[in-house]
C-alpha positions as CSV (number, residue, x, y, z in Angstrom):
1,X,6.2,-28.4,-9.3
2,X,4.9,-29.9,-5.7
3,X,4.7,-26.7,-3.6
4,X,4.0,-27.0,0.4
5,X,0.8,-25.8,1.2
6,X,1.6,-26.3,4.7
7,X,4.5,-23.9,4.9
8,X,4.5,-20.4,5.8
9,X,5.8,-18.1,2.8
10,X,6.7,-14.9,2.8
11,X,4.6,-12.8,0.9
12,X,5.7,-11.6,-3.0
13,X,4.3,-8.2,-4.2
14,X,5.8,-8.4,-7.5
15,X,3.3,-8.8,-9.0
16,X,2.4,-4.9,-9.5
17,X,4.7,-4.8,-12.0
18,X,3.2,-6.6,-15.0
19,X,-0.8,-7.5,-13.7
20,X,-1.9,-10.6,-15.1
21,X,-1.0,-10.0,-18.4
22,X,-1.8,-13.3,-20.3
23,X,-1.1,-12.6,-23.9
24,X,2.7,-11.0,-23.0
25,X,2.8,-14.0,-20.7
26,X,2.2,-16.4,-24.1
27,X,5.1,-14.3,-25.9
28,X,7.4,-14.5,-23.2
29,X,6.7,-18.4,-22.9
30,X,7.2,-18.4,-26.9
31,X,10.2,-17.1,-27.1
32,X,11.8,-19.6,-24.4
33,X,10.5,-22.4,-26.2
34,X,12.1,-21.4,-28.8
35,X,14.9,-20.6,-27.3
36,X,17.4,-22.7,-24.7
37,X,17.7,-21.7,-21.6
38,X,15.7,-18.5,-20.3
39,X,18.8,-16.6,-19.9
40,X,18.4,-16.9,-24.2
41,X,14.6,-15.9,-24.2
42,X,15.1,-13.0,-21.6
43,X,17.8,-11.6,-24.0
44,X,16.1,-11.9,-27.0
45,X,13.1,-10.3,-25.6
46,X,14.8,-7.2,-24.4
47,X,16.7,-6.8,-27.3
48,X,13.5,-7.0,-29.5
49,X,11.1,-5.3,-27.3
50,X,8.6,-7.8,-27.0
51,X,6.5,-6.6,-24.4
52,X,6.3,-3.5,-25.9
53,X,7.1,-1.0,-23.0
54,X,8.0,2.7,-23.4
55,X,10.8,2.6,-21.6
56,X,14.1,-0.1,-20.6
57,X,13.4,0.1,-16.7
58,X,9.7,-0.9,-17.7
59,X,11.0,-3.8,-20.1
60,X,13.4,-5.2,-17.6
61,X,11.1,-5.0,-15.1
62,X,8.1,-6.6,-16.7
63,X,10.7,-9.4,-18.5
64,X,11.7,-10.0,-14.6
65,X,8.4,-11.0,-13.0
66,X,6.8,-12.7,-16.2
67,X,9.9,-15.0,-16.3
68,X,9.7,-15.8,-12.5
69,X,5.8,-16.6,-13.0
70,X,6.5,-19.2,-16.4
71,X,10.0,-20.4,-14.5
72,X,7.0,-22.1,-12.1
73,X,5.2,-23.5,-14.9
74,X,5.2,-27.1,-15.5
75,X,5.9,-27.8,-19.5
76,X,2.7,-28.7,-20.2
77,X,1.3,-25.6,-18.7
78,X,3.9,-23.5,-20.6
79,X,3.2,-25.2,-24.0
80,X,-1.4,-24.6,-23.0
81,X,-0.3,-21.1,-22.7
82,X,1.5,-20.6,-26.2
83,X,-0.6,-22.8,-27.9
84,X,-4.3,-23.1,-26.2
85,X,-6.9,-20.6,-26.6
86,X,-7.4,-17.3,-24.7
87,X,-9.6,-18.7,-21.7
88,X,-6.9,-21.2,-21.6
89,X,-4.1,-18.6,-21.5
90,X,-6.0,-16.0,-18.9
91,X,-6.0,-19.8,-17.2
92,X,-2.2,-20.5,-17.3
93,X,-1.5,-16.9,-16.3
94,X,-3.9,-16.8,-13.3
95,X,-1.8,-20.1,-12.0
96,X,1.4,-18.1,-12.7
97,X,0.9,-15.4,-10.5
98,X,-0.9,-17.8,-7.7
99,X,2.1,-20.1,-7.8
100,X,4.6,-16.6,-7.7
101,X,3.0,-14.7,-5.2
102,X,1.5,-16.5,-2.2
103,X,-0.6,-12.9,-1.4
104,X,-2.5,-13.5,-4.2
105,X,-3.1,-17.4,-4.2
106,X,-4.1,-16.4,-0.1
107,X,-6.6,-13.8,-1.0
108,X,-8.7,-16.0,-3.9
109,X,-8.5,-19.6,-2.0
110,X,-9.4,-18.1,1.8
111,X,-11.8,-14.6,0.5
112,X,-12.6,-14.6,-2.8
113,X,-13.3,-18.7,-2.5
114,X,-14.8,-18.7,1.2
115,X,-17.3,-15.7,0.2
116,X,-18.7,-17.6,-3.0
117,X,-19.1,-20.7,-0.7
118,X,-20.9,-18.7,1.8
119,X,-23.6,-18.0,-0.6
120,X,-22.0,-14.3,-0.6
121,X,-20.8,-13.0,-4.3
122,X,-20.2,-9.5,-3.7
123,X,-16.8,-8.3,-2.8
124,X,-16.5,-5.7,-0.6
125,X,-13.2,-3.6,0.4
126,X,-14.2,-4.7,4.0
127,X,-12.9,-7.8,2.7
128,X,-10.0,-7.3,1.4
129,X,-8.9,-4.5,4.4
130,X,-10.0,-7.6,6.6
131,X,-7.5,-10.2,5.0
132,X,-4.8,-7.5,4.9
133,X,-4.9,-7.0,8.5
134,X,-5.3,-10.9,9.8
135,X,-2.4,-11.9,7.2
136,X,-0.3,-8.8,8.8
137,X,-0.1,-10.9,12.2
138,X,1.8,-13.6,10.7
139,X,3.5,-11.4,7.9
140,X,5.6,-9.0,8.9
141,X,6.9,-8.1,5.4
142,X,3.6,-6.2,5.0
143,X,4.6,-3.3,7.7
144,X,7.0,-1.9,5.4
145,X,4.8,-1.4,2.6
146,X,4.2,2.2,1.8
147,X,0.6,4.2,1.7
148,X,1.4,4.4,-1.9
149,X,2.6,0.7,-2.2
150,X,-0.6,-0.6,-0.4
151,X,-2.6,1.4,-2.6
152,X,-1.3,-0.2,-6.2
153,X,-1.3,-3.9,-4.6
154,X,-4.4,-3.5,-3.8
155,X,-5.3,-2.1,-7.2
156,X,-3.7,-4.6,-9.1
157,X,-5.0,-7.4,-7.4
158,X,-8.6,-6.7,-8.0
159,X,-7.3,-6.0,-11.7
160,X,-6.0,-9.5,-12.1
161,X,-9.1,-11.2,-10.4
162,X,-10.8,-9.2,-12.8
163,X,-9.0,-10.4,-15.9
164,X,-8.9,-14.1,-14.8
165,X,-12.4,-14.1,-14.7
166,X,-12.9,-14.6,-11.0
167,X,-14.7,-10.7,-10.6
168,X,-16.9,-8.8,-12.8
169,X,-17.8,-5.5,-12.5
170,X,-21.3,-4.7,-9.8
171,X,-22.1,-4.1,-6.7
172,X,-18.6,-2.8,-4.3
173,X,-15.8,-3.6,-5.6
174,X,-17.3,-6.6,-7.9
175,X,-19.3,-9.5,-8.4
176,X,-17.4,-12.9,-7.6
177,X,-17.5,-15.7,-10.4
178,X,-15.7,-19.2,-10.6
179,X,-14.1,-19.7,-13.4
180,X,-14.8,-22.8,-16.2
181,X,-11.4,-24.6,-16.6
182,X,-11.3,-26.2,-19.9
183,X,-10.8,-30.0,-19.7
184,X,-6.9,-28.9,-20.8
185,X,-6.7,-26.6,-18.1
186,X,-7.9,-28.6,-15.8
187,X,-5.6,-31.5,-16.1
188,X,-2.0,-29.6,-16.4
189,X,-3.7,-28.4,-12.9
190,X,-4.4,-31.5,-11.7
191,X,-1.2,-33.1,-13.1
192,X,0.4,-30.8,-11.0
193,X,-0.9,-30.1,-7.6
194,X,-4.5,-30.5,-7.3
195,X,-4.7,-28.0,-4.5
196,X,-3.5,-25.2,-7.0
197,X,-7.4,-25.0,-8.1
198,X,-8.4,-23.4,-4.6
199,X,-6.9,-20.3,-6.5
200,X,-9.7,-21.1,-8.9
201,X,-12.4,-20.6,-6.2
202,X,-12.4,-24.8,-6.7
203,X,-14.4,-25.8,-3.0
204,X,-12.0,-28.7,-1.1
205,X,-14.6,-31.2,-1.1
206,X,-14.1,-31.2,-4.6
207,X,-10.1,-31.2,-4.9
208,X,-9.2,-34.6,-5.2
209,X,-6.5,-35.4,-2.0
210,X,-7.4,-32.0,-0.4
211,X,-5.3,-33.4,2.8
212,X,-2.3,-33.9,1.3
213,X,-0.1,-31.0,-0.8
């Protein structure tokens, strides 16, 4: 999938329905690869409660969110998600989240990555609030969020950063880390679009053809 990184995207906050969930992503991807279509995979996942949800409504929401993320991965990325070790599964799950939600990608690339580049590895609540205030100017959809929705978005985003290996416990919200990508994960991203590496905190100088998404 090639994405136009110069285009303004409406922010999607549906990631709160599932968080990162690399193991559930693996299960859903495995069922899809054994099926003849996404619709068939959806039916099998819901019929067998493959995501181990406690209610039908939760199962429907999680399946929809995970499927929409998985549909944005390339065949190589899906295969890696199913067959590779846990570190690669987390990387592909994070990649899928970044592809599906520009809000997630922008925060990682514009805030977390830039703080690390500035030798300031502590993520603070004020960093998040400044980002939200700035983006609200060009993203009117953020103005309709309720206080409870805003709190959940913040909570789930921070949890996802931790699950993806970008954030660990420490001062402030946590300490920022650049995740180590395996050669297989790095190649799967490079073969798709190198600009997604920004979501893994890779500086522009290390991203091939950075100016031509």
